[in-house]
LOZA-348505 format. One record per residue (C-alpha): residue number from 1; residue in three letters; chain; y, x, z negated. Coordinates in steps of 0.2 Angstrom, whole numbers, plus 5000, padded with zeros to 4 digits. Example, Ala and Ser with C-alpha at 12.3 -4.5 7.8 and 13.67 -1.06 7.14 Angstrom:
    i   aa  ch    yy    xx    zz
    1  ALA   A  4978  5062  4961
    2  SER   A  4995  5068  4964
//
This chain:
    i   aa  ch    yy    xx    zz
    1  ALA   A  5150  4967  5035
    2  MET   A  5136  4967  5021
    3  SER   A  5124  4953  5023
    4  SER   A  5121  4953  5004
    5  ALA   A  5118  4935  5003
    6  LEU   A  5101  4938  5011
    7  LYS   A  5086  4943  5002
    8  VAL   A  5076  4957  5010
    9  ALA   A  5057  4960  5012
   10  VAL   A  5049  4975  5020
   11  VAL   A  5031  4977  5026
   12  THR   A  5026  4994  5031
   13  GLY   A  5014  4997  5046
   14  SER   A  5016  4979  5051
   15  ASN   A  5015  4979  5070
   16  LYS   A  4997  4973  5069
   17  GLY   A  4983  4969  5058
   18  ILE   A  4985  4964  5040
   19  GLY   A  5003  4969  5040
   20  PHE   A  5007  4958  5054
   21  ALA   A  4999  4943  5045
   22  ILE   A  5008  4947  5029
   23  VAL   A  5025  4947  5039
   24  GLU   A  5020  4930  5047
   25  HIS   A  5015  4922  5030
   26  LEU   A  5031  4929  5021
   27  CYS   A  5042  4922  5035
   28  LYS   A  5034  4905  5033
   29  GLN   A  5035  4905  5014
   30  LEU   A  5052  4913  5011
   31  GLY   A  5062  4904  5025
   32  SER   A  5079  4908  5032
   33  SER   A  5088  4915  5016
   34  TRP   A  5077  4930  5019
   35  ALA   A  5077  4945  5031
   36  VAL   A  5059  4950  5033
   37  TYR   A  5056  4967  5042
   38  VAL   A  5042  4972  5053
   39  THR   A  5041  4991  5053
   40  SER   A  5031  5003  5064
   41  ARG   A  5031  5021  5070
   42  ASP   A  5033  5015  5088
   43  GLU   A  5048  5005  5093
   44  ALA   A  5039  4997  5108
   45  ARG   A  5025  4991  5097
   46  GLY   A  5037  4984  5085
   47  ALA   A  5046  4975  5099
   48  ASP   A  5029  4968  5105
   49  ALA   A  5025  4962  5087
   50  LEU   A  5042  4953  5086
   51  SER   A  5038  4944  5102
   52  GLN   A  5021  4939  5097
   53  LEU   A  5028  4933  5080
   54  LYS   A  5041  4923  5089
   55  GLN   A  5028  4914  5099
   56  ARG   A  5019  4910  5082
   57  GLY   A  5035  4902  5076
   58  VAL   A  5043  4915  5065
   59  GLU   A  5058  4927  5068
   60  PRO   A  5057  4943  5057
   61  ARG   A  5068  4958  5061
   62  PHE   A  5062  4976  5066
   63  HIS   A  5066  4993  5059
   64  GLN   A  5057  5009  5065
   65  LEU   A  5048  5018  5051
   66  ASP   A  5035  5032  5051
   67  ILE   A  5031  5034  5032
   68  ASP   A  5025  5052  5036
   69  SER   A  5043  5057  5041
   70  GLN   A  5056  5059  5027
   71  GLU   A  5069  5057  5040
   72  SER   A  5063  5041  5046
   73  VAL   A  5061  5035  5028
   74  ASP   A  5078  5040  5023
   75  ARG   A  5085  5031  5039
   76  LEU   A  5077  5015  5033
   77  ALA   A  5084  5017  5015
   78  ALA   A  5101  5020  5021
   79  TYR   A  5100  5005  5033
   80  LEU   A  5094  4993  5020
   81  LYS   A  5107  4999  5007
   82  GLY   A  5121  4998  5020
   83  THR   A  5116  4981  5027
   84  TYR   A  5110  4972  5012
   85  GLY   A  5114  4982  4997
   86  GLY   A  5096  4981  4990
   87  LEU   A  5078  4976  4993
   88  ASP   A  5068  4962  4985
   89  ILE   A  5050  4963  4992
   90  LEU   A  5041  4979  4997
   91  VAL   A  5023  4979  5004
   92  ASN   A  5016  4996  5007
   93  ASN   A  5003  4992  5020
   94  ALA   A  5004  5007  5031
   95  GLY   A  4989  5018  5029
   96  ILE   A  4975  5027  5039
   97  ALA   A  4956  5030  5038
   98  TYR   A  4945  5041  5049
   99  LYS   A  4930  5032  5057
  100  GLY   A  4913  5034  5049
  101  ASP   A  4908  5044  5064
  102  SER   A  4923  5056  5064
  103  THR   A  4919  5074  5068
  104  ALA   A  4934  5081  5059
  105  PRO   A  4930  5093  5045
  106  PHE   A  4931  5085  5028
  107  ALA   A  4945  5097  5023
  108  GLU   A  4956  5090  5037
  109  GLN   A  4951  5072  5033
  110  ALA   A  4955  5074  5015
  111  GLU   A  4972  5083  5018
  112  VAL   A  4978  5070  5032
  113  THR   A  4971  5054  5023
  114  ILE   A  4979  5059  5006
  115  ALA   A  4995  5064  5014
  116  THR   A  4998  5047  5022
  117  ASN   A  4989  5035  5010
  118  PHE   A  4996  5043  4994
  119  TRP   A  5010  5055  4997
  120  SER   A  5019  5045  5011
  121  THR   A  5017  5029  5000
  122  LEU   A  5025  5038  4986
  123  ARG   A  5039  5044  4998
  124  ILE   A  5043  5026  5002
  125  CYS   A  5043  5022  4984
  126  ASP   A  5055  5036  4980
  127  ALA   A  5067  5031  4994
  128  LEU   A  5066  5012  4991
  129  PHE   A  5064  5009  4972
  130  PRO   A  5082  5013  4969
  131  LEU   A  5086  4998  4980
  132  LEU   A  5075  4986  4971
  133  ARG   A  5085  4971  4964
  134  PRO   A  5081  4960  4949
  135  HIS   A  5065  4950  4951
  136  ALA   A  5059  4962  4965
  137  ARG   A  5040  4963  4969
  138  VAL   A  5031  4978  4975
  139  VAL   A  5013  4977  4982
  140  HIS   A  5003  4993  4987
  141  LEU   A  4988  4989  4999
  142  CYS   A  4973  4998  4990
  143  SER   A  4955  4995  4992
  144  SER   A  4939  4991  4983
  145  VAL   A  4933  5008  4989
  146  SER   A  4944  5015  4974
  147  ASP   A  4931  5006  4963
  148  MET   A  4917  5014  4973
  149  ALA   A  4924  5031  4972
  150  LEU   A  4926  5029  4953
  151  ASN   A  4908  5023  4951
  152  LYS   A  4902  5038  4961
  153  ALA   A  4912  5051  4952
  154  SER   A  4904  5062  4938
  155  PRO   A  4905  5055  4920
  156  GLU   A  4917  5068  4915
  157  LEU   A  4929  5064  4930
  158  GLN   A  4926  5045  4926
  159  LYS   A  4932  5048  4909
  160  LYS   A  4948  5057  4915
  161  LEU   A  4952  5044  4928
  162  THR   A  4951  5029  4916
  163  GLN   A  4963  5036  4904
  164  PRO   A  4981  5031  4906
  165  MET   A  4989  5045  4918
  166  SER   A  5007  5049  4921
  167  LEU   A  5013  5049  4939
  168  ASP   A  5014  5068  4938
  169  GLU   A  4996  5069  4933
  170  VAL   A  4991  5058  4947
  171  LYS   A  5000  5069  4959
  172  GLN   A  4991  5084  4952
  173  LEU   A  4975  5075  4954
  174  MET   A  4978  5072  4972
  175  SER   A  4984  5090  4976
  176  ASP   A  4968  5096  4967
  177  PHE   A  4957  5085  4977
  178  VAL   A  4964  5092  4993
  179  ALA   A  4963  5110  4987
  180  ARG   A  4945  5107  4983
  181  ALA   A  4941  5099  4999
  182  LYS   A  4948  5115  5008
  183  ALA   A  4938  5126  4996
  184  GLY   A  4922  5116  4998
  185  THR   A  4921  5112  4979
  186  VAL   A  4924  5093  4979
  187  GLN   A  4907  5089  4972
  188  GLU   A  4908  5103  4959
  189  ALA   A  4923  5094  4952
  190  GLY   A  4914  5078  4951
  191  TRP   A  4922  5069  4966
  192  PRO   A  4913  5059  4979
  193  GLN   A  4914  5065  4997
  194  THR   A  4926  5051  5002
  195  ALA   A  4944  5055  5007
  196  TYR   A  4949  5037  5010
  197  GLY   A  4941  5032  4993
  198  VAL   A  4950  5046  4984
  199  SER   A  4967  5042  4993
  200  LYS   A  4965  5024  4986
  201  VAL   A  4961  5030  4969
  202  GLY   A  4978  5039  4970
  203  VAL   A  4986  5023  4975
  204  ARG   A  4978  5013  4961
  205  LEU   A  4983  5026  4948
  206  MET   A  5001  5027  4956
  207  THR   A  5002  5008  4954
  208  TYR   A  4997  5009  4935
  209  ALA   A  5009  5023  4932
  210  GLN   A  5024  5015  4941
  211  ALA   A  5021  4998  4932
  212  ARG   A  5022  5007  4916
  213  ASP   A  5038  5017  4921
  214  VAL   A  5048  5005  4931
  215  LYS   A  5066  5001  4925
  216  GLY   A  5075  4986  4930
  217  ASP   A  5075  4967  4927
  218  ASP   A  5058  4959  4930
  219  ILE   A  5052  4971  4944
  220  VAL   A  5034  4968  4946
  221  ILE   A  5022  4981  4954
  222  ASN   A  5004  4977  4958
  223  CYS   A  4991  4983  4971
  224  CYS   A  4976  4974  4979
  225  CYS   A  4961  4975  4990
  226  PRO   A  4963  4964  5006
  227  GLY   A  4944  4963  5008
  228  TYR   A  4934  4969  5024
  229  VAL   A  4945  4963  5038
  230  ASP   A  4943  4962  5056
  231  THR   A  4956  4976  5061
  232  ASP   A  4957  4991  5072
  233  MET   A  4954  5001  5055
  234  THR   A  4937  4993  5053
  235  SER   A  4933  4994  5071
  236  HIS   A  4934  4975  5070
  237  LYS   A  4918  4975  5060
  238  GLY   A  4926  4965  5045
  239  PRO   A  4922  4947  5043
  240  LYS   A  4939  4942  5036
  241  THR   A  4953  4937  5048
  242  ILE   A  4970  4946  5046
  243  TYR   A  4977  4930  5038
  244  GLU   A  4963  4930  5025
  245  GLY   A  4967  4948  5022
  246  ALA   A  4985  4944  5020
  247  ASP   A  4982  4931  5006
  248  THR   A  4982  4942  4991
  249  PRO   A  4996  4953  4996
  250  VAL   A  5007  4938  5000
  251  TYR   A  5002  4930  4983
  252  LEU   A  5008  4946  4974
  253  ALA   A  5024  4948  4985
  254  THR   A  5029  4931  4980
  255  LEU   A  5025  4930  4961
  256  PRO   A  5038  4919  4953
  257  PRO   A  5053  4926  4942
  258  GLY   A  5048  4930  4925
  259  VAL   A  5029  4931  4928
  260  LYS   A  5019  4938  4914
  261  GLN   A  5003  4942  4924
  262  PRO   A  4998  4950  4935
  263  ILE   A  5009  4966  4931
  264  GLY   A  5003  4983  4935
  265  GLU   A  4986  4977  4941
  266  HIS   A  4973  4978  4955
  267  LEU   A  4968  4962  4963
  268  TYR   A  4954  4956  4974
  269  GLU   A  4955  4938  4981
  270  ARG   A  4969  4934  4968
  271  LYS   A  4959  4940  4953
  272  VAL   A  4962  4955  4943
  273  VAL   A  4949  4969  4944
  274  PRO   A  4949  4980  4929
  275  TRP   A  4949  4999  4932
  276  ALA   A  4933  5003  4923
  277  VAL   A  4916  5010  4927
  278  LYS   A  4904  4996  4933
  279  PRO   A  4886  5001  4932
  280  GLY   A  4877  4996  4949
  281  PHE   A  4894  4992  4957
  282  THR   A  4893  4990  4976
  283  ILE   A  4905  4983  4988
  284  ALA   A  4899  4966  4994
//
Protein backbone atom coordinates (compact mmCIF):
# COMPACT_ATOMS: atom_id res chain seq x y z
CA ALA A 1 0.00 0.00 0.00
CA MET A 2 1.25 3.47 -0.78
CA SER A 3 2.14 5.51 2.32
CA SER A 4 1.20 8.68 0.46
CA ALA A 5 -0.14 10.39 3.56
CA LEU A 6 3.44 10.77 4.74
CA LYS A 7 5.69 13.57 3.58
CA VAL A 8 9.23 12.53 2.70
CA ALA A 9 12.68 13.99 3.31
CA VAL A 10 15.92 12.54 1.95
CA VAL A 11 19.40 13.59 3.11
CA THR A 12 22.28 12.17 1.09
CA GLY A 13 25.51 11.09 2.76
CA SER A 14 23.88 11.22 6.15
CA ASN A 15 25.36 8.32 8.12
CA LYS A 16 27.78 10.76 9.84
CA GLY A 17 28.88 14.36 10.05
CA ILE A 18 26.70 17.26 8.93
CA GLY A 19 24.25 14.95 7.13
CA PHE A 20 23.66 12.98 10.33
CA ALA A 21 22.92 16.20 12.24
CA ILE A 22 20.58 17.42 9.47
CA VAL A 23 18.57 14.19 9.77
CA GLU A 24 18.33 14.55 13.54
CA HIS A 25 17.16 18.18 13.30
CA LEU A 26 14.62 17.36 10.57
CA CYS A 27 13.17 14.48 12.58
CA LYS A 28 12.76 16.72 15.63
CA GLN A 29 11.24 19.61 13.65
CA LEU A 30 9.02 17.72 11.24
CA GLY A 31 7.52 15.09 13.54
CA SER A 32 5.66 11.87 12.85
CA SER A 33 3.85 12.90 9.66
CA TRP A 34 7.21 12.74 7.88
CA ALA A 35 9.42 9.87 6.74
CA VAL A 36 12.99 11.16 7.02
CA TYR A 37 15.67 9.10 5.27
CA VAL A 38 19.27 8.54 6.19
CA THR A 39 21.16 7.41 3.10
CA SER A 40 24.70 6.12 2.79
CA ARG A 41 26.72 3.95 0.42
CA ASP A 42 27.25 1.32 3.07
CA GLU A 43 24.26 -0.56 4.57
CA ALA A 44 26.09 -1.37 7.83
CA ARG A 45 27.08 2.25 8.39
CA GLY A 46 23.49 3.25 7.71
CA ALA A 47 22.20 0.77 10.28
CA ASP A 48 24.76 2.06 12.77
CA ALA A 49 23.63 5.66 12.16
CA LEU A 50 19.98 4.64 12.73
CA SER A 51 20.80 3.09 16.09
CA GLN A 52 22.80 6.18 17.12
CA LEU A 53 19.90 8.41 16.10
CA LYS A 54 17.44 6.21 17.98
CA GLN A 55 19.55 6.71 21.12
CA ARG A 56 19.25 10.45 20.45
CA GLY A 57 15.45 10.15 20.48
CA VAL A 58 14.58 10.16 16.77
CA GLU A 59 13.56 7.41 14.36
CA PRO A 60 14.43 8.10 10.75
CA ARG A 61 14.42 5.40 8.06
CA PHE A 62 17.26 4.15 5.89
CA HIS A 63 17.79 3.56 2.19
CA GLN A 64 21.09 2.66 0.56
CA LEU A 65 22.39 5.31 -1.82
CA ASP A 66 25.68 5.73 -3.64
CA ILE A 67 25.30 8.96 -5.59
CA ASP A 68 28.14 7.87 -7.91
CA SER A 69 26.07 4.86 -9.05
CA GLN A 70 23.26 5.42 -11.54
CA GLU A 71 21.77 2.05 -10.57
CA SER A 72 21.71 2.97 -6.87
CA VAL A 73 20.17 6.38 -7.63
CA ASP A 74 17.51 4.79 -9.86
CA ARG A 75 16.68 2.25 -7.11
CA LEU A 76 16.07 5.03 -4.59
CA ALA A 77 13.91 6.97 -7.07
CA ALA A 78 11.80 3.90 -7.85
CA TYR A 79 11.44 3.10 -4.14
CA LEU A 80 10.30 6.62 -3.23
CA LYS A 81 7.88 6.76 -6.15
CA GLY A 82 6.41 3.34 -5.36
CA THR A 83 6.21 3.83 -1.59
CA TYR A 84 5.22 7.48 -1.24
CA GLY A 85 4.47 8.75 -4.73
CA GLY A 86 6.68 11.80 -4.27
CA LEU A 87 9.36 13.70 -2.37
CA ASP A 88 9.11 16.87 -0.25
CA ILE A 89 12.63 17.65 0.96
CA LEU A 90 15.92 16.80 -0.73
CA VAL A 91 19.20 17.75 0.95
CA ASN A 92 22.22 17.00 -1.23
CA ASN A 93 24.92 16.69 1.41
CA ALA A 94 27.02 13.81 0.01
CA GLY A 95 30.38 14.97 -1.29
CA ILE A 96 34.11 14.41 -1.16
CA ALA A 97 37.31 16.38 -0.69
CA TYR A 98 40.92 15.29 -0.97
CA LYS A 99 43.06 16.12 2.06
CA GLY A 100 45.46 19.03 1.71
CA ASP A 101 48.43 16.66 1.89
CA SER A 102 47.08 14.26 -0.75
CA THR A 103 49.70 12.97 -3.18
CA ALA A 104 47.09 12.18 -5.86
CA PRO A 105 47.87 14.01 -9.13
CA PHE A 106 45.80 17.15 -9.67
CA ALA A 107 44.21 15.70 -12.83
CA GLU A 108 42.88 12.78 -10.77
CA GLN A 109 41.70 15.02 -7.94
CA ALA A 110 39.87 17.23 -10.44
CA GLU A 111 38.16 14.34 -12.23
CA VAL A 112 37.11 12.48 -9.07
CA THR A 113 36.01 15.57 -7.11
CA ILE A 114 33.97 17.08 -9.96
CA ALA A 115 32.50 13.63 -10.72
CA THR A 116 31.06 13.25 -7.22
CA ASN A 117 30.37 16.80 -6.08
CA PHE A 118 28.98 18.09 -9.38
CA TRP A 119 27.95 15.27 -11.72
CA SER A 120 26.61 12.93 -9.02
CA THR A 121 24.62 15.74 -7.38
CA LEU A 122 23.16 16.42 -10.82
CA ARG A 123 22.42 12.69 -11.21
CA ILE A 124 20.36 12.76 -8.00
CA CYS A 125 18.51 15.86 -9.18
CA ASP A 126 17.71 14.31 -12.56
CA ALA A 127 16.31 11.22 -10.83
CA LEU A 128 14.43 12.88 -7.96
CA PHE A 129 13.25 16.26 -9.29
CA PRO A 130 10.37 14.58 -11.19
CA LEU A 131 9.12 13.34 -7.78
CA LEU A 132 9.10 16.77 -6.10
CA ARG A 133 5.65 17.68 -4.83
CA PRO A 134 4.19 21.19 -4.43
CA HIS A 135 6.08 23.20 -1.75
CA ALA A 136 9.13 20.90 -1.99
CA ARG A 137 12.43 22.26 -0.73
CA VAL A 138 15.83 21.38 -2.21
CA VAL A 139 19.14 22.24 -0.54
CA HIS A 140 22.58 21.63 -2.03
CA LEU A 141 25.51 21.72 0.37
CA CYS A 142 27.93 24.13 -1.23
CA SER A 143 30.85 25.98 0.35
CA SER A 144 32.43 29.39 0.77
CA VAL A 145 35.38 27.88 -1.13
CA SER A 146 33.22 28.66 -4.18
CA ASP A 147 33.60 32.37 -3.32
CA MET A 148 37.32 31.84 -2.81
CA ALA A 149 37.65 30.10 -6.19
CA LEU A 150 35.74 32.94 -7.90
CA ASN A 151 37.99 35.53 -6.28
CA LYS A 152 41.14 33.67 -7.37
CA ALA A 153 39.95 33.23 -10.97
CA SER A 154 41.25 35.48 -13.77
CA PRO A 155 39.22 38.66 -14.44
CA GLU A 156 38.09 37.18 -17.77
CA LEU A 157 36.85 33.99 -16.13
CA GLN A 158 35.27 35.97 -13.27
CA LYS A 159 33.25 37.89 -15.85
CA LYS A 160 32.05 34.64 -17.44
CA LEU A 161 31.22 32.98 -14.11
CA THR A 162 29.14 35.90 -12.85
CA GLN A 163 26.86 36.07 -15.93
CA PRO A 164 23.67 33.98 -15.70
CA MET A 165 24.53 30.51 -17.06
CA SER A 166 22.24 27.75 -18.28
CA LEU A 167 22.65 24.29 -16.79
CA ASP A 168 24.16 23.13 -20.11
CA GLU A 169 26.73 25.92 -19.90
CA VAL A 170 27.58 24.92 -16.32
CA LYS A 171 28.04 21.29 -17.41
CA GLN A 172 30.34 22.44 -20.23
CA LEU A 173 32.33 24.55 -17.75
CA MET A 174 32.88 21.55 -15.45
CA SER A 175 33.83 19.23 -18.33
CA ASP A 176 36.26 21.86 -19.59
CA PHE A 177 37.89 22.23 -16.16
CA VAL A 178 38.51 18.47 -15.91
CA ALA A 179 39.86 18.33 -19.48
CA ARG A 180 42.21 21.20 -18.66
CA ALA A 181 43.31 19.54 -15.42
CA LYS A 182 44.29 16.47 -17.46
CA ALA A 183 46.08 18.64 -20.04
CA GLY A 184 47.78 20.73 -17.35
CA THR A 185 46.24 23.98 -18.66
CA VAL A 186 43.98 24.92 -15.73
CA GLN A 187 45.83 28.13 -14.92
CA GLU A 188 45.99 29.29 -18.56
CA ALA A 189 42.18 29.19 -18.56
CA GLY A 190 42.15 31.43 -15.50
CA TRP A 191 41.10 28.77 -12.98
CA PRO A 192 42.63 28.48 -9.52
CA GLN A 193 44.28 25.16 -8.69
CA THR A 194 41.47 23.86 -6.45
CA ALA A 195 39.40 20.86 -7.48
CA TYR A 196 37.10 21.14 -4.45
CA GLY A 197 36.59 24.87 -4.94
CA VAL A 198 35.73 24.47 -8.61
CA SER A 199 33.37 21.55 -7.85
CA LYS A 200 31.48 23.85 -5.49
CA VAL A 201 31.44 26.66 -8.08
CA GLY A 202 29.66 24.04 -10.20
CA VAL A 203 27.14 23.28 -7.43
CA ARG A 204 26.49 26.99 -6.90
CA LEU A 205 25.94 27.72 -10.61
CA MET A 206 23.80 24.56 -10.84
CA THR A 207 21.63 25.94 -8.02
CA TYR A 208 21.15 29.26 -9.80
CA ALA A 209 20.26 27.53 -13.10
CA GLN A 210 17.88 25.02 -11.48
CA ALA A 211 16.09 27.73 -9.52
CA ARG A 212 15.50 29.67 -12.74
CA ASP A 213 14.31 26.58 -14.64
CA VAL A 214 12.26 24.70 -12.03
CA LYS A 215 8.67 23.93 -12.88
CA GLY A 216 6.04 23.17 -10.27
CA ASP A 217 4.14 24.86 -7.50
CA ASP A 218 6.33 26.65 -4.93
CA ILE A 219 9.38 24.39 -5.36
CA VAL A 220 12.31 26.23 -3.78
CA ILE A 221 15.97 25.41 -4.48
CA ASN A 222 18.88 26.95 -2.55
CA CYS A 223 22.43 26.09 -1.58
CA CYS A 224 24.53 26.96 1.45
CA CYS A 225 27.87 26.80 3.18
CA PRO A 226 27.68 24.95 6.52
CA GLY A 227 30.86 26.65 7.72
CA TYR A 228 34.08 25.00 8.90
CA VAL A 229 32.77 21.99 10.79
CA ASP A 230 34.40 19.32 12.95
CA THR A 231 33.98 16.32 10.58
CA ASP A 232 36.05 13.59 8.96
CA MET A 233 36.23 15.76 5.82
CA THR A 234 38.05 18.56 7.67
CA SER A 235 40.15 16.04 9.64
CA HIS A 236 38.19 17.35 12.64
CA LYS A 237 39.89 20.76 12.43
CA GLY A 238 36.68 22.79 12.04
CA PRO A 239 35.51 24.75 15.11
CA LYS A 240 31.78 24.27 14.45
CA THR A 241 29.84 21.25 15.70
CA ILE A 242 27.88 19.17 13.19
CA TYR A 243 24.70 20.61 14.73
CA GLU A 244 25.89 24.18 14.09
CA GLY A 245 26.81 23.12 10.56
CA ALA A 246 23.33 21.66 10.07
CA ASP A 247 21.55 24.88 11.06
CA THR A 248 21.41 26.67 7.70
CA PRO A 249 20.69 23.52 5.64
CA VAL A 250 17.76 22.72 7.95
CA TYR A 251 16.54 26.33 7.83
CA LEU A 252 16.48 26.12 4.01
CA ALA A 253 14.90 22.64 3.99
CA THR A 254 12.02 23.89 6.16
CA LEU A 255 11.26 27.27 4.55
CA PRO A 256 7.50 27.89 4.90
CA PRO A 257 5.02 27.49 2.02
CA GLY A 258 4.89 30.50 -0.29
CA VAL A 259 8.24 31.88 0.88
CA LYS A 260 9.45 34.77 -1.32
CA GLN A 261 13.11 34.67 -0.31
CA PRO A 262 15.61 33.10 -0.25
CA ILE A 263 14.99 31.41 -3.61
CA GLY A 264 17.88 30.32 -5.81
CA GLU A 265 20.48 31.72 -3.40
CA HIS A 266 23.63 30.70 -1.57
CA LEU A 267 23.50 31.23 2.19
CA TYR A 268 26.01 31.27 5.02
CA GLU A 269 24.71 31.42 8.60
CA ARG A 270 21.18 31.99 7.26
CA LYS A 271 22.27 35.07 5.28
CA VAL A 272 22.35 35.36 1.49
CA VAL A 273 25.87 35.63 0.04
CA PRO A 274 25.83 37.35 -3.37
CA TRP A 275 27.72 35.65 -6.22
CA ALA A 276 30.12 38.47 -6.95
CA VAL A 277 33.83 39.20 -6.92
CA LYS A 278 34.72 40.53 -3.47
CA PRO A 279 38.07 42.35 -3.37
CA GLY A 280 40.20 41.03 -0.52
CA PHE A 281 37.84 38.11 0.15
CA THR A 282 39.18 35.50 2.55
CA ILE A 283 37.45 32.69 4.35
CA ALA A 284 37.18 33.60 8.02
